[in-house]
One Martini backbone bead per residue (centre of mass of N, CA, C, O) as a GRO file, in nm:
protein
  387
    1UNK     BB    1   9.879  10.130  10.484
    2UNK     BB    2   9.625  10.344  10.493
    3UNK     BB    3   9.590  10.381  10.795
    4UNK     BB    4   9.879  10.393  10.878
    5UNK     BB    5   9.954  10.630  10.695
    6UNK     BB    6   9.759  10.845  10.789
    7UNK     BB    7   9.852  10.826  11.083
    8UNK     BB    8  10.151  10.898  11.043
    9UNK     BB    9  10.102  11.189  10.921
   10UNK     BB   10   9.980  11.310  11.177
   11UNK     BB   11  10.197  11.249  11.389
   12UNK     BB   12  10.426  11.391  11.244
   13UNK     BB   13  10.302  11.671  11.283
   14UNK     BB   14  10.269  11.661  11.593
   15UNK     BB   15  10.571  11.611  11.670
   16UNK     BB   16  10.694  11.875  11.539
   17UNK     BB   17  10.602  12.084  11.758
   18UNK     BB   18  10.755  12.043  12.040
   19UNK     BB   19  11.047  12.094  11.932
   20UNK     BB   20  11.011  12.426  11.927
   21UNK     BB   21  11.008  12.455  12.256
   22UNK     BB   22  11.288  12.440  12.294
   23UNK     BB   23  11.581  12.527  12.401
   24UNK     BB   24  11.820  12.680  12.212
   25UNK     BB   25  12.023  12.792  12.461
   26UNK     BB   26  12.173  12.623  12.669
   27UNK     BB   27  12.309  12.641  12.977
   28UNK     BB   28  12.591  12.579  13.124
   29UNK     BB   29  12.724  12.384  13.373
   30UNK     BB   30  12.896  12.393  13.655
   31UNK     BB   31  13.131  12.266  13.808
   32UNK     BB   32  13.235  12.149  14.086
   33UNK     BB   33  13.423  12.228  14.337
   34UNK     BB   34  13.698  12.157  14.459
   35UNK     BB   35  13.633  11.924  14.712
   36UNK     BB   36  13.356  11.871  14.690
   37UNK     BB   37  13.074  11.741  14.834
   38UNK     BB   38  12.765  11.620  14.797
   39UNK     BB   39  12.665  11.796  15.044
   40UNK     BB   40  12.757  12.079  14.906
   41UNK     BB   41  12.547  12.012  14.694
   42UNK     BB   42  12.286  12.097  14.529
   43UNK     BB   43  12.001  11.983  14.471
   44UNK     BB   44  11.826  11.858  14.229
   45UNK     BB   45  11.573  11.926  14.042
   46UNK     BB   46  11.260  11.806  14.040
   47UNK     BB   47  11.041  11.654  13.847
   48UNK     BB   48  10.729  11.683  13.790
   49UNK     BB   49  10.468  11.502  13.804
   50UNK     BB   50  10.261  11.361  13.617
   51UNK     BB   51   9.949  11.362  13.544
   52UNK     BB   52   9.684  11.178  13.554
   53UNK     BB   53   9.507  11.021  13.304
   54UNK     BB   54   9.203  10.998  13.225
   55UNK     BB   55   8.963  10.802  13.104
   56UNK     BB   56   8.799  10.831  12.806
   57UNK     BB   57   8.535  10.674  12.914
   58UNK     BB   58   8.420  10.920  13.089
   59UNK     BB   59   8.329  11.025  12.827
   60UNK     BB   60   8.071  11.112  12.661
   61UNK     BB   61   7.976  11.062  12.334
   62UNK     BB   62   7.820  11.363  12.325
   63UNK     BB   63   8.079  11.506  12.393
   64UNK     BB   64   8.295  11.749  12.353
   65UNK     BB   65   8.650  11.733  12.223
   66UNK     BB   66   8.622  11.963  12.005
   67UNK     BB   67   8.665  12.328  11.997
   68UNK     BB   68   8.553  12.590  11.767
   69UNK     BB   69   8.623  12.921  11.766
   70UNK     BB   70   8.504  13.078  11.479
   71UNK     BB   71   8.370  12.834  11.310
   72UNK     BB   72   8.250  13.021  11.045
   73UNK     BB   73   8.092  13.123  10.788
   74UNK     BB   74   8.101  13.375  10.577
   75UNK     BB   75   7.934  13.694  10.551
   76UNK     BB   76   8.028  13.913  10.325
   77UNK     BB   77   8.334  13.861  10.464
   78UNK     BB   78   8.195  13.796  10.747
   79UNK     BB   79   8.221  13.687  11.070
   80UNK     BB   80   8.051  13.579  11.320
   81UNK     BB   81   8.013  13.618  11.641
   82UNK     BB   82   8.043  13.337  11.867
   83UNK     BB   83   8.119  13.100  11.699
   84UNK     BB   84   8.061  12.739  11.742
   85UNK     BB   85   8.240  12.441  11.698
   86UNK     BB   86   8.207  12.069  11.718
   87UNK     BB   87   8.348  11.747  11.845
   88UNK     BB   88   8.271  11.453  11.928
   89UNK     BB   89   8.348  11.149  12.049
   90UNK     BB   90   8.212  10.995  11.831
   91UNK     BB   91   8.324  11.142  11.583
   92UNK     BB   92   8.625  11.110  11.651
   93UNK     BB   93   8.622  10.786  11.672
   94UNK     BB   94   8.527  10.743  11.387
   95UNK     BB   95   8.790  10.848  11.261
   96UNK     BB   96   9.016  10.678  11.416
   97UNK     BB   97   8.887  10.393  11.341
   98UNK     BB   98   8.933  10.430  11.034
   99UNK     BB   99   9.257  10.468  11.063
  100UNK     BB  100   9.241  10.282  11.347
  101UNK     BB  101   9.177  10.005  11.462
  102UNK     BB  102   9.110   9.885  11.772
  103UNK     BB  103   9.261   9.604  11.741
  104UNK     BB  104   9.552   9.759  11.732
  105UNK     BB  105   9.494   9.940  11.974
  106UNK     BB  106   9.545  10.175  12.174
  107UNK     BB  107   9.568  10.521  12.201
  108UNK     BB  108   9.765  10.721  12.319
  109UNK     BB  109   9.695  11.017  12.482
  110UNK     BB  110   9.912  11.195  12.358
  111UNK     BB  111   9.861  11.129  12.065
  112UNK     BB  112   9.562  11.202  12.057
  113UNK     BB  113   9.611  11.501  12.120
  114UNK     BB  114   9.795  11.569  11.883
  115UNK     BB  115   9.587  11.503  11.672
  116UNK     BB  116   9.365  11.698  11.753
  117UNK     BB  117   9.529  11.951  11.702
  118UNK     BB  118   9.588  11.894  11.403
  119UNK     BB  119   9.290  11.863  11.316
  120UNK     BB  120   9.198  12.154  11.386
  121UNK     BB  121   9.377  12.284  11.195
  122UNK     BB  122   9.278  12.147  10.937
  123UNK     BB  123   8.994  12.262  10.952
  124UNK     BB  124   9.070  12.554  10.946
  125UNK     BB  125   9.228  12.552  10.671
  126UNK     BB  126   9.003  12.435  10.496
  127UNK     BB  127   8.799  12.660  10.540
  128UNK     BB  128   8.978  12.886  10.423
  129UNK     BB  129   8.986  12.754  10.135
  130UNK     BB  130   8.684  12.759  10.077
  131UNK     BB  131   8.649  13.073  10.090
  132UNK     BB  132   8.851  13.087   9.828
  133UNK     BB  133   8.775  12.836   9.632
  134UNK     BB  134   8.993  12.592   9.610
  135UNK     BB  135   8.812  12.341   9.559
  136UNK     BB  136   8.772  12.446   9.247
  137UNK     BB  137   9.036  12.411   9.158
  138UNK     BB  138   9.167  12.224   8.904
  139UNK     BB  139   9.415  12.114   9.052
  140UNK     BB  140   9.276  12.020   9.305
  141UNK     BB  141   9.085  11.817   9.152
  142UNK     BB  142   9.308  11.637   9.057
  143UNK     BB  143   9.406  11.559   9.340
  144UNK     BB  144   9.150  11.435   9.438
  145UNK     BB  145   9.140  11.211   9.226
  146UNK     BB  146   9.408  11.078   9.297
  147UNK     BB  147   9.351  11.026   9.599
  148UNK     BB  148   9.107  10.848   9.554
  149UNK     BB  149   9.240  10.623   9.403
  150UNK     BB  150   9.450  10.551   9.616
  151UNK     BB  151   9.250  10.486   9.847
  152UNK     BB  152   9.100  10.261   9.697
  153UNK     BB  153   9.339  10.084   9.659
  154UNK     BB  154   9.399  10.044   9.962
  155UNK     BB  155   9.114   9.927  10.028
  156UNK     BB  156   9.147   9.676   9.858
  157UNK     BB  157   9.394   9.569   9.993
  158UNK     BB  158   9.258   9.544  10.280
  159UNK     BB  159   9.032   9.362  10.210
  160UNK     BB  160   9.215   9.111  10.120
  161UNK     BB  161   9.361   9.085  10.381
  162UNK     BB  162   9.100   9.013  10.549
  163UNK     BB  163   8.991   8.785  10.383
  164UNK     BB  164   9.285   8.613  10.399
  165UNK     BB  165   9.346   8.585  10.735
  166UNK     BB  166   9.166   8.288  10.751
  167UNK     BB  167   9.237   7.997  10.703
  168UNK     BB  168   9.157   7.694  10.663
  169UNK     BB  169   9.220   7.389  10.770
  170UNK     BB  170   9.208   7.261  10.481
  171UNK     BB  171   9.409   7.450  10.349
  172UNK     BB  172   9.651   7.380  10.537
  173UNK     BB  173   9.647   7.069  10.483
  174UNK     BB  174   9.695   7.088  10.177
  175UNK     BB  175   9.959   7.232  10.179
  176UNK     BB  176  10.111   7.023  10.336
  177UNK     BB  177  10.059   6.776  10.143
  178UNK     BB  178  10.197   6.937   9.887
  179UNK     BB  179  10.476   7.010  10.092
  180UNK     BB  180  10.635   6.797  10.257
  181UNK     BB  181  10.937   6.848  10.188
  182UNK     BB  182  10.959   7.123  10.343
  183UNK     BB  183  10.911   6.928  10.631
  184UNK     BB  184  11.188   6.811  10.618
  185UNK     BB  185  11.412   6.683  10.875
  186UNK     BB  186  11.771   6.701  10.907
  187UNK     BB  187  12.057   6.554  11.052
  188UNK     BB  188  12.391   6.695  11.022
  189UNK     BB  189  12.698   6.628  10.881
  190UNK     BB  190  13.033   6.791  10.806
  191UNK     BB  191  13.283   6.824  10.550
  192UNK     BB  192  13.552   7.044  10.506
  193UNK     BB  193  13.751   7.124  10.207
  194UNK     BB  194  13.980   7.336  10.147
  195UNK     BB  195  14.113   7.528   9.934
  196UNK     BB  196  14.395   7.616   9.815
  197UNK     BB  197  14.590   7.888   9.851
  198UNK     BB  198  14.731   8.154   9.716
  199UNK     BB  199  15.086   8.180   9.703
  200UNK     BB  200  15.417   8.218   9.682
  201UNK     BB  201  15.454   7.902   9.743
  202UNK     BB  202  15.140   7.861   9.591
  203UNK     BB  203  15.044   7.957   9.284
  204UNK     BB  204  14.931   7.645   9.207
  205UNK     BB  205  14.682   7.482   9.301
  206UNK     BB  206  14.590   7.148   9.338
  207UNK     BB  207  14.267   7.066   9.276
  208UNK     BB  208  14.274   6.766   9.210
  209UNK     BB  209  14.398   6.676   9.477
  210UNK     BB  210  14.171   6.777   9.654
  211UNK     BB  211  13.944   6.595   9.523
  212UNK     BB  212  14.090   6.331   9.592
  213UNK     BB  213  14.082   6.374   9.897
  214UNK     BB  214  13.783   6.383   9.926
  215UNK     BB  215  13.724   6.096   9.831
  216UNK     BB  216  13.892   5.961  10.051
  217UNK     BB  217  13.728   6.085  10.302
  218UNK     BB  218  13.463   5.956  10.224
  219UNK     BB  219  13.552   5.656  10.221
  220UNK     BB  220  13.622   5.657  10.520
  221UNK     BB  221  13.354   5.748  10.635
  222UNK     BB  222  13.194   5.504  10.533
  223UNK     BB  223  13.383   5.306  10.709
  224UNK     BB  224  13.383   5.479  11.009
  225UNK     BB  225  13.528   5.730  11.053
  226UNK     BB  226  13.613   6.012  11.217
  227UNK     BB  227  13.504   6.327  11.123
  228UNK     BB  228  13.701   6.499  11.298
  229UNK     BB  229  13.962   6.393  11.182
  230UNK     BB  230  13.907   6.442  10.882
  231UNK     BB  231  13.885   6.752  10.913
  232UNK     BB  232  14.178   6.796  11.021
  233UNK     BB  233  14.300   6.688  10.750
  234UNK     BB  234  14.177   6.912  10.572
  235UNK     BB  235  14.324   7.145  10.703
  236UNK     BB  236  14.612   7.053  10.668
  237UNK     BB  237  14.613   7.029  10.350
  238UNK     BB  238  14.570   7.361  10.342
  239UNK     BB  239  14.715   7.508  10.573
  240UNK     BB  240  14.517   7.536  10.822
  241UNK     BB  241  14.526   7.687  11.164
  242UNK     BB  242  14.259   7.685  11.239
  243UNK     BB  243  13.973   7.591  11.369
  244UNK     BB  244  13.773   7.359  11.314
  245UNK     BB  245  13.486   7.281  11.219
  246UNK     BB  246  13.196   7.169  11.300
  247UNK     BB  247  13.032   6.868  11.205
  248UNK     BB  248  12.784   6.968  11.348
  249UNK     BB  249  12.493   7.104  11.203
  250UNK     BB  250  12.213   6.986  11.236
  251UNK     BB  251  11.906   7.098  11.178
  252UNK     BB  252  11.742   7.077  10.859
  253UNK     BB  253  11.589   7.236  10.572
  254UNK     BB  254  11.464   7.312  10.305
  255UNK     BB  255  11.659   7.609  10.212
  256UNK     BB  256  11.933   7.602  10.414
  257UNK     BB  257  12.105   7.541  10.164
  258UNK     BB  258  12.278   7.524   9.912
  259UNK     BB  259  12.145   7.451   9.613
  260UNK     BB  260  12.371   7.230   9.540
  261UNK     BB  261  12.286   7.066   9.830
  262UNK     BB  262  11.974   6.960   9.825
  263UNK     BB  263  12.008   6.654   9.782
  264UNK     BB  264  12.035   6.565  10.073
  265UNK     BB  265  11.722   6.534  10.120
  266UNK     BB  266  11.719   6.243   9.959
  267UNK     BB  267  11.841   6.109  10.188
  268UNK     BB  268  11.914   5.882  10.421
  269UNK     BB  269  11.969   5.745  10.688
  270UNK     BB  270  12.340   5.709  10.681
  271UNK     BB  271  12.404   5.876  10.457
  272UNK     BB  272  12.649   5.975  10.203
  273UNK     BB  273  12.750   6.214  10.015
  274UNK     BB  274  12.864   6.365   9.783
  275UNK     BB  275  13.082   6.579   9.635
  276UNK     BB  276  13.093   6.915   9.692
  277UNK     BB  277  13.147   7.237   9.505
  278UNK     BB  278  13.344   7.528   9.530
  279UNK     BB  279  13.579   7.780   9.520
  280UNK     BB  280  13.641   7.732   9.846
  281UNK     BB  281  13.514   7.419   9.857
  282UNK     BB  282  13.447   7.107  10.002
  283UNK     BB  283  13.161   6.872  10.046
  284UNK     BB  284  13.039   6.661  10.317
  285UNK     BB  285  12.760   6.448  10.396
  286UNK     BB  286  12.551   6.339  10.681
  287UNK     BB  287  12.274   6.145  10.772
  288UNK     BB  288  12.159   6.088  11.079
  289UNK     BB  289  11.860   6.206  11.060
  290UNK     BB  290  11.498   6.178  11.009
  291UNK     BB  291  11.198   6.389  10.968
  292UNK     BB  292  10.855   6.456  10.987
  293UNK     BB  293  10.708   6.747  11.032
  294UNK     BB  294  10.444   6.829  11.193
  295UNK     BB  295  10.178   7.030  11.170
  296UNK     BB  296  10.177   7.154  11.448
  297UNK     BB  297  10.471   7.296  11.415
  298UNK     BB  298  10.369   7.467  11.122
  299UNK     BB  299  10.089   7.608  11.111
  300UNK     BB  300  10.167   7.913  11.141
  301UNK     BB  301  10.350   7.916  10.886
  302UNK     BB  302  10.130   7.827  10.690
  303UNK     BB  303   9.926   8.040  10.733
  304UNK     BB  304  10.098   8.266  10.627
  305UNK     BB  305  10.152   8.155  10.344
  306UNK     BB  306   9.863   8.141  10.253
  307UNK     BB  307   9.785   8.422  10.282
  308UNK     BB  308   9.996   8.536  10.082
  309UNK     BB  309   9.910   8.371   9.840
  310UNK     BB  310   9.607   8.458   9.817
  311UNK     BB  311   9.668   8.757   9.788
  312UNK     BB  312   9.862   8.746   9.546
  313UNK     BB  313   9.666   8.608   9.350
  314UNK     BB  314   9.438   8.824   9.364
  315UNK     BB  315   9.608   9.070   9.273
  316UNK     BB  316   9.700   8.942   9.000
  317UNK     BB  317   9.411   8.915   8.886
  318UNK     BB  318   9.334   9.220   8.897
  319UNK     BB  319   9.583   9.328   8.736
  320UNK     BB  320   9.560   9.119   8.482
  321UNK     BB  321   9.288   9.231   8.356
  322UNK     BB  322   9.491   9.476   8.291
  323UNK     BB  323   9.662   9.629   8.008
  324UNK     BB  324   9.896   9.848   7.987
  325UNK     BB  325   9.949  10.111   7.726
  326UNK     BB  326  10.226  10.282   7.612
  327UNK     BB  327  10.342  10.575   7.451
  328UNK     BB  328  10.659  10.581   7.321
  329UNK     BB  329  10.658  10.870   7.194
  330UNK     BB  330  10.619  10.991   7.485
  331UNK     BB  331  10.776  10.791   7.711
  332UNK     BB  332  10.934  10.602   7.573
  333UNK     BB  333  11.122  10.348   7.619
  334UNK     BB  334  11.170  10.077   7.779
  335UNK     BB  335  11.343  10.006   8.083
  336UNK     BB  336  11.561   9.828   8.328
  337UNK     BB  337  11.521  10.019   8.534
  338UNK     BB  338  11.450  10.139   8.829
  339UNK     BB  339  11.216  10.276   8.985
  340UNK     BB  340  11.131  10.549   9.116
  341UNK     BB  341  11.080  10.650   9.451
  342UNK     BB  342  10.830  10.841   9.369
  343UNK     BB  343  10.656  10.616   9.314
  344UNK     BB  344  10.299  10.556   9.356
  345UNK     BB  345  10.225  10.248   9.518
  346UNK     BB  346   9.984  10.055   9.600
  347UNK     BB  347  10.056   9.847   9.889
  348UNK     BB  348  10.183   9.585  10.047
  349UNK     BB  349  10.390   9.446  10.267
  350UNK     BB  350  10.589   9.163  10.172
  351UNK     BB  351  10.702   8.912  10.320
  352UNK     BB  352  10.965   8.725  10.353
  353UNK     BB  353  11.149   8.474  10.371
  354UNK     BB  354  11.316   8.315  10.592
  355UNK     BB  355  11.629   8.289  10.690
  356UNK     BB  356  11.884   8.102  10.664
  357UNK     BB  357  12.116   7.942  10.793
  358UNK     BB  358  12.434   7.964  10.838
  359UNK     BB  359  12.716   7.904  10.625
  360UNK     BB  360  13.009   7.783  10.682
  361UNK     BB  361  13.322   7.857  10.623
  362UNK     BB  362  13.623   7.817  10.567
  363UNK     BB  363  13.892   7.925  10.747
  364UNK     BB  364  14.046   8.040  10.498
  365UNK     BB  365  13.830   8.286  10.469
  366UNK     BB  366  13.733   8.427  10.739
  367UNK     BB  367  13.420   8.373  10.671
  368UNK     BB  368  13.070   8.425  10.632
  369UNK     BB  369  12.797   8.386  10.495
  370UNK     BB  370  12.505   8.496  10.451
  371UNK     BB  371  12.207   8.484  10.610
  372UNK     BB  372  11.948   8.386  10.518
  373UNK     BB  373  10.534   9.678  11.493
  374UNK     BB  374  10.380   9.998  11.667
  375UNK     BB  375  10.117  10.165  11.664
  376UNK     BB  376   9.995  10.461  11.538
  377UNK     BB  377   9.810  10.714  11.494
  378UNK     BB  378   9.627  10.949  11.326
  379UNK     BB  379   9.593  11.095  11.018
  380UNK     BB  380   9.492  11.344  10.848
  381UNK     BB  381   9.240  11.394  10.605
  382UNK     BB  382   9.131  11.585  10.388
  383UNK     BB  383   8.787  11.555  10.443
  384UNK     BB  384   8.734  11.320  10.650
  385UNK     BB  385   8.585  11.548  10.822
  386UNK     BB  386   8.328  11.717  10.967
  387UNK     BB  387   8.165  12.020  11.157
   0.00000   0.00000   0.00000
């Protein structure tokens, strides 16, 4: 976001300074002499304790916190001597609060100091640029215009983030009522029948025989046989010597199984699914129990979902109101390649849906498929404050 981005820029500049003060060629230390005991060795020099930082609240709001000696406009090319310019605590915090709101947490004293140092340099350099008339340079004016548009776009983004950050209880209830199936939770058991692997001794596995075996295992499960024993038979049929997977899958919700298996959530407690297949294995599920997750358990998740949806819908409305048309004779035809990473596009980072629990693969595959921040303070923006 705009504030975080500006803050990060200033802090990055500030942090780069202390590193240059480190010793370039530290001298290696000699190892202790052979046979020396700890008592024979000189005690290591202790680092002096850092002085306690007094709270910033002790400083009056009208007291100067940054003082610039010699920061005066030149007259006839000569700066008057003894000129002093300063920034009060109130002015400094007005800037930092615009870059990072107080509700994001206090700025650590060391970071606040580094930012102040960099901001003082920024003011000094920007004054020097004005003395040279660089602010009236046409190229600089173009950059000002672009930066202004980008900052306004980010401000709009932030405005809508804040506007939709607190959905009403009725909006949350409506979403829950309209999406109840998303909050159905079923406890599952599963039998996995691995496909026979191609080997020198078995160059053409009989997949039809494997499917017939899966149908027989399903029939026996429906008849009440122990699924753990049926799973062991499935492993033996594929000549898999590893430990069979646990038949108890546990509680799952829609979206946590492979898409082709989602019909499991339409079954009732006690039902056994048809056989599902993929190139690696065949699968049979049993719904042990099912429940509708109450709103109280998913209210936080739904709140975040409604926030994202309202924000996304509003931004789509704003962006969709204007349709840009590019001159292909100048830009060339549109291609399907990904946009360059250097393209600057204001916008928030929209979190994705949480990953689904991992879906174990049959032992024959020896692998499992993939399962589905502290703020820092402000970076100065040229012209963000005057002194």
